[in-house]
N, C-alpha and C positions, 0 to 999 in steps of 0.2 A: 664175263657173264652177260646175259641179255636180260632186259627188263621182263621179258616173257617168263623167265624162270622165277623171278620174284613174284609175278602175278599168280603163277601156278602154285607157289608155296602159300600165298595168302589164301587162295581158294581151298587148298587141302587143309590148312589150319582151321578155317572157318567150318568146313565139313566135319573135322575131327571134334571141334567144340560142340557141334550139334549131336554127334553120336556119343561122345564120352563125357562132355562137359569139361570144365577146367579142373585141374587136379585138386582134390580135397586135402590130401596130406602132403606135407613138404612143398607147399605152394611157393613159387618164387616171390610172389608179392609179400607173403609172410616173412620170408627171409629178408627181403629188402626192408620191411617194416622194423624188424629187429635191429638191423644195421642202422637205420635212420634214428631209432630210439637212442642208441648208444651215441650217435653223433650229436643228437639234441642235448643229451646230458652234459656234454663237454662244451657246447657252444651257446646254450640258451642265455639270453639276456633280453631285457625289455626294450629292444630297439630293432630297427629294420636292418641295420648293418649286420648284426648278429644273425638275423634270419636269412640274409643273403648268403653269408658264409656257411650257415647250416645247409641251405639248399644246394650250394655248389659242392660242398664236401660229400653230401649224401648221394648226389646224382653222378658225380664224376666217375666212380668205379663202374657204374652201370653203362654209362656212355662209352668208356674205354673198352669194357668187355664186349659191348655190342659191335664196336668198330673192329675189334680183333676177330670176332666170329665172322663178321662180314668179309674181312680181308682174307682170312684163311679159306672160307667156303667158296669164294668166287673163283678159286682156281679150278674147281670141279663143279660143273653146272648143277648136277643132281644133288651135290652136297649143299649148294645154295638153296635149292628147292626145299630140302629137308630142314635146314637151319631156319628158314623163313616160316615153314609150316609149324615147327615145334615152338618157335617164339610166339607165333600167332595163337596157337592152341593154348599155350600156358598163360597167356595174358588176356585173351578174349573171354568175356564173362556173359555172353548173350544167353546161352542155354541155361546157366544157373540163375540168371536174373529172371527169365521167364518162368522157370520152375518155382522160384520163391514166390512170384506173383500168383501162380496157380495154387500153391499151398495155402497162401493167405485166403484166396477165394474159397477153398475147401473148408477152412476153419470157420470162416464167417458164415458160410451156408449151413454149417452144422450148428451154428449158434454158440460156438465156443469162443467167447470174447477173450477169456484169459489166455487161451492158446494163441489167438490172433495177436494179442498184445505182446506175447513172448516172441512171436514171429517177426514183428515189425523191425527190431534192430538189425535183422538180416538185410533190410532194405534201405533204411534211412536212420538218421540220428535223432528223430523226434521223440519226445517223452510220451510213451504210449499209455501211461497209467490212467489218464483221464479221457482217453479217446473212446468214442462210441463206434458202432459198426460203420456208420456213414463216414466218420473221420478216418477210420482205418482204411476203408476202400479208397478214399480220396488220396491219402498218403501213399498208398500202394501204386496207384496209377501215376501220380506225380513222380515218384521215385523211379518207376520203370521207364517213364519217358526220358527223364534227365540222364539216367544211367545207361540207356541205350546208346547215347552219345559217348559218355565217358568210358564205358566198358565194351563198346561194340564198334561204332563207326569211327571213333578216334583211332582205334588200333589199326583198322583197315586203311584209313587215310594216311597215317604216318608210316605204316608199313609200305604202302604204295609209293610214298614220296621219298622215304629214306631207308627202307629195308629194315633189317634187324636192329640197327642202332635207333631208328625212329620208333619202332615198336616198344623197345625196352625203356627208352628215355621218357617217352610219353607216359608209360605206365608208372614209372618212378615219380614223375611230377604229379600225376593224379593221386598217387598214394600219399605224397607229402601234403597235398591240399587236404586230403581226408584226415590227416593226422594233426596238422597245425593251422589249417586255414579257417580258424574260428575267430569271431569278433568277441573275444572274452578277455579277461584280465591278463591271462598268461600269454595268449597268442595274438592279441589285437595288433601289436606291432611286429612281433617276431615272425608271425606267419604271413605277413603281407607279400613278400617276394614269392613264396610258394603258391599262394592263392592267385596272384596276378599272372604268374608264369603259366599256371595251369589254365587260367581263363584264356590267355593268348593262344595257347596250343589248341584249345577246343573251339576257338571262335569260328573258323570256317567249317569244321565238322558239325558243329551244332546247327548251323543253318542248312547244311546238307541233310542232317538227320530230320529236321523239320520238313524240308521240301519232300524228302522221300516218304515221310509219314503221310503227307497230303496226297502224293501220287498213289500210294498203296492203300488209301482209305477204303476203296471199294472192297478190298479183300477182307475187311473186318466189318462190312455192312455200312460203311460211311460214304461220303460224297466228296469228290476231289475239290470242287469249287467251294463248298462250304468250309472244308478244312483249310484251304488256302486263304480264304477270306478271314477266318478266325486267326490264323497264324499271323497274317499281315497286320491285322488290327491289334492283337493282344501280345504279340511276341516280345515287344520291348517293355511291357508292363510287368516287370519282374526285377527283384533286386540283383539277380545274377545276369551278367551280360549274355549268357548263353542258355541258361535253363528255361527261360520263357519261350524261346523259339521251339524247344522240344515239347514242353508241357502244353502250350497253346495248340500245337499241331495235333497232339494226342486228343486234346479236348475237342477240337474241330472234327477229327476223324471219327471219334466215338459219339459225338453229339451230347457231350456232358459239360458241366461247369467245374472247373478246378480253382485253386486259390483259396484265400481266407486266412484264418488265424493258425499259426504254427507255434508249438511250444517246444523249446529246446532247454530242458532243465528249468532254470529260473528266468530264462530269456524268452520273450514272446514276440513273434513277428506277425504283423497284420499285412497280408499281401493282397493286391488287387485280384479280382476274380478274372479267370481266363475262360473264354468260351460261353456259349449259351446252353440252356437246357437244365436238366436236373443234375443232382450229384450222382456220381457213378454208382450203379447197382452191381450185384455180383456178376451178372453176365458180361457187363462192360469191363470188369476187372480181368476176366478171362480173355476178352477181345484185346485188351491192352497188352496182355502177355503175348498173344499171337502177333501183335504189331511189333513187339520187340524183335521177334525172329524174322518177320517179313522185312523190316527195315534194314536189319543187319545183313540179311541175304541180298537185298537190293544194293546196298552199298558195296558189298563184295562183288556182285555181278558187274556193277558200274566201274569200279576202280580196278579190281583185279582183272576183270574182263578187258578193259582198255589196254592194260599192260600186255596181256596175252595176245591180243589181236594186233596191237600197233607197236609192241616193244621188241621187235625182232632184231634191231640194231644193237651192237655191243655198247655197253655202258662204260 
């Protein structure tokens, strides 16, 4: 195969996500989540060694399956394009993420706080019961920023670097982090390996996501230099080694302030503020959703485009 065919598959998969969104029924991520739950039931213990065993056992079939698909499909170039495109479409969540953000904006603009609170779990794990409209808007923008990396740019990055195995393995790691990567009594030690492995896999893509958000800021009414300044200043002011780079870039591109107190059930986190200006308004939630699409498209153009243009040699 040539890397050019991998790049073409990534581009087709990203386009398919924008046209059709990722599958709602029989989603591969849901299948993997069911498998990981069964693995957790047999491996859980309150220590990191058990968590490492859990992560390895849960991800191994996905990695092996991805390697088999890649090995079989490389014998026929257009089969490789199709396999990469299907894997990208099934795991990329940019279209659905932007749609969820716009739905939240609609409900808040209609003044339906209860419906907006019911919508929030589709975006993040915060407790919505005590959140007012301002808090819901902020949570939505922050979630879209961070998840543009997790559900968008990471998929393209690992697909460009490692093909179908990279796409599927990253998505599995990210799903494990969402399942067990919590600092609570059950997962404080058990989920450490899953959380840190996901952080490592997202380290470069997160900084790419932030940089692309800064470059694309004019497309949502922002300024490149201001967005870049805010990201450089505030990107490290976040408990996540990756989330701050995305959230601060969104804050700078939109001219808003993010961060503050977040409640996750009984746990409350007080985070530093990111950006200058007011809290997000309804129009800025919509612009944040547009930035999800623009940044994912830019990452695809950059990474898949590089493979298509320069990847003519056989891999």
